[in-house]
C-alpha angles and dihedrals in degrees: 000000000000116000090234098045114119109274138141117288117274092251092057095046089053096045108138117254100184134040091248091061093059117101127205128004093095088157088070103025104036122105110296093007121132103261093037089056090054092052094045089050092046091228119117126193134190115281143170115228109207120188149109124290114286095019091121105260096142094043092048090051092052092047092048091051092047091049091065094036090242128159111258125221126170142186136172116231088215093076103014131089141169095300092057090044090054089050091054090049093051092051092047088052091053091046090051091057086057092051095254125135118220122216107198115203114200113188121201088017091169087071091068115101122239089260092050092049090050089055089064094058099078090050090055096042092052093043092239090143143355110243122211110183125191125205140166092198128082107273090209088070103023103047130056118251090242093058092045091053091055099043118043115224120239116190118218120207128222108264116258120244089251090057091049090047090055090050093052094048089050091051089060092051108040119089092230091048124058106307116182094027117119125207134185111247087231089055091054092046090052092051091047090050098050098040092084096226092305113131094191091054093048092051093044091052091051091048092051089051092052091052087057099046138356091228111058113211131182090245092056091050090052093051093049092050095054106167111025113251112230113206109232134126105209092216100032139080095275090062094048090045089058093045088050092049091050093051094047093046090053089047091048092051093242100142095176094054090045093054090046094054090044090054091048091051094048093046091051093056101260115164106259090210091057089052091048089053087054091051090053090053090049090052090060101031102043105020104029117147092347084088110007089187091067093080090051091051092050091046092048091050090053089051093045092051092046088055099041105028121192137002096009094045095050089084089064087060091050091049094050091044093052093043093052093044092052096040121102111265135235134159094185093116091050090051092045091053091051091049091047091051090051093048090050091052091046094049107025096159106035107147120246109240112259093243091060098049126102121254107195094151137044091244093056090046090052089053090059102261113157092000113141093014109156112214105220097223093050098037114017094169091049089049088061093048098053119089118250098181137039115268092257089060098045111135094023111163115188106150118064113172124224128240099249133085123336092350087073086069093043091055095063093045093048090050090054094046093050089048091056094046090052092046095055091045095054116094116253 
């Protein structure tokens, strides 16, 4: 057969047929692991396979069905609806009369509406078929609770570069792969590194390279790749995982990790203004009064980017990220807000002391509003003697400064202020 004759893609030609041919996912397929136990016992149950593209969800579903000698039916939720689902159910009913078990693989199951997902439930409850759903989206949000309760969720991990390298090497050796093609080891390693854990993408890159030249070099692979592809779905889990990593790296004072995740996000197409809003939040939540300038730096970076845009304004994000990561840290303001919220919930109607109340009218003044108020700049000692909280809240302490940066100085002042308030409140 000619190399360029019409034929299935390389990834399809090399699709695993047996459990031993699957690579990766040892946490599910290794000895004693959940899916391996199912295969060894010869009893398969419904399941949801959750993982990134190219992790092997479809191949695993086919292998699981073959392991129990079941009939295999499949649909993609992208272009299927209730009528197609009813057809699958009808065929499964007929197969059951012949003593056959049907494994129904539903790809992109998260694209089914709630009504369509509910239509699956009677089929599962009666044992008409065994459902194996595949999704790249978080099942906690994408699938109904009723469906999740009937089909346990198994998370597949992106394949490691070593797994992808083994697949690429196998593709050059197997008769149905690319026999007779040579490739530099460095070229295969590069493909494995840039494929982002996606077996389909790795094999497709190799196939593309072979269509260009019979000898695959590292230089050729680099030319085919062009601009590096950064794996990130701007509305999916990968995006929020990177944002979470950026935030936690800033909080943990690891400036290099923070800059790396920022670069990943920008290269993947994240909205810089969204990232700047996150940096502003970090300035208040994780730096706070340990470095009061942090908020100003974050706000000024937002302003600079608004004026410059990309790519010139990207450096403002880098500056703010590095500053926040290197700044002293305190979550005292965050904790104080939580404590204040709890106090407000616990004492929703505590009266404001008369001296602190407003007196815009003569009637309110006659009732005692604002009477006895000691203006701090005229009467500092009197200011310490007047009550600021209702009696039930006397002694309330919400803000406790941290031990880093400027808050070290605040701690001693706060201690002295509270001492003076207590002293004036004590009898005698």
